[in-house]
Each structure stands twice: as C-alpha cells, then as structure tokens.
C-alpha positions in Angstrom: 0.6 12.0 -14.1 -0.6 8.4 -15.2 2.7 7.1 -15.6 3.4 8.3 -11.8 0.1 6.4 -10.8 0.9 3.4 -12.6 4.4 3.1 -11.3 3.1 3.6 -7.5 -0.2 1.3 -7.9 1.7 -1.7 -9.6 4.6 -1.3 -6.9 2.0 -1.9 -4.3 1.6 -5.6 -5.3 5.1 -5.8 -6.1 6.3 -5.1 -2.6 3.7 -7.2 -0.8 4.7 -10.2 -2.8 8.3 -9.5 -1.7 7.2 -9.6 1.7 5.7 -12.8 1.2 9.1 -14.4 0.0 11.2 -12.1 2.8 13.7 -14.1 4.4 13.3 -12.3 7.9 10.4 -10.4 9.9 12.1 -7.4 9.8 12.8 -7.7 5.9 9.1 -8.8 5.7 8.1 -5.2 7.6 10.2 -3.5 5.6 8.9 -4.6 2.3 5.3 -4.0 3.9 6.2 -0.4 4.8 7.2 0.2 1.2 4.1 -1.0 0.1 2.1 1.1 2.5 3.8 4.0 1.2 3.2 3.5 -2.3 -0.4 2.6 -1.7 -0.8 6.0 0.2 1.0 7.7 -2.5 -1.6 5.7 -4.7 -4.6 7.3 -3.3 -2.8 10.6 -3.6 -2.7 10.1 -7.5 -6.5 8.8 -7.5 -7.5 12.3 -5.8 -5.3 14.4 -8.2 -7.3 12.1 -10.9 -10.0 13.3 -9.6 -9.8 16.9 -9.3 -8.3 17.2 -12.9 -11.4 14.9 -14.1 -9.6 12.9 -15.7 -11.6 9.7 -13.5 -15.4 10.5 -12.3 -16.4 10.7 -8.8 -18.1 7.4 -9.1 -14.9 5.7 -10.6 -12.6 7.8 -7.8 -14.9 6.6 -4.7 -14.9 2.9 -6.1 -11.1 3.1 -6.6 -10.3 5.2 -3.8 -11.7 2.9 -1.2 -10.5 -0.1 -2.1 -6.8 1.3 -2.4 -7.8 2.3 1.5 -8.8 -0.7 2.5 -5.5 -2.3 1.1 -4.0 0.3 2.8 -5.7 -0.5 6.2 -4.6 -4.2 5.5 -1.2 -3.7 4.8 -1.2 -1.2 8.0 -2.4 -3.9 10.3 -0.1 -6.6 9.4 2.8 -4.4 10.2 1.6 -3.8 13.1 0.9 -7.4 14.0 4.3 -8.5 12.7 5.7 -5.9 14.5 4.3 -7.5 18.4 4.9 -10.8 17.4 8.3 -9.9 16.8 8.9 -7.7 20.1 7.0 -10.7 21.8 9.3 -13.2 20.4 12.5 -11.3 21.1 11.2 -10.7 24.5 
C-alpha cells in the first residue's frame, strides 16, 4: 500500500513538471490532467492510511488538506488554460 501511495504522490509532481515543459497548450492540459488524477488517487491512499491507523487523524488532516489544495490549483489551471485555448482558437 505504501508503494502505491508513493507512486501516486510522486507522479503528481513529475506530471506538473512535464506540464511546465509542455510544447503545446493541449499537451500542458493533458499532463495536468494526469497530475489531477494522481493527486486524487493520493487523497484516496491518505484515506486508506488513516482508516487503517497507519497515520493519525492529525497527520491525515494536514496532508489531506494540502493535497486537496494542490488538486484545486491543478483543476483551476486546467480550466483556465482550456478557456484561453478556446478563446485563442475562436
């Protein structure tokens, strides 16, 4: 379980970095979409780790909230970029 969590949480940062270096807006959106999915999966693993008492409620609250903030930022970037792409192509 911890390996799966480690894979998903590190994938968020890796995909955001790839998005920053994307060669096009669609590629940027695609990489951020993957980061979004991995962030959501990481939140799931936080929930499992808490329910199995692997982490405390205090640890869970802090990390889960931070992950949720990252997820909101990624979603906002995707929405804004899509809007700009539509406006640009119109």
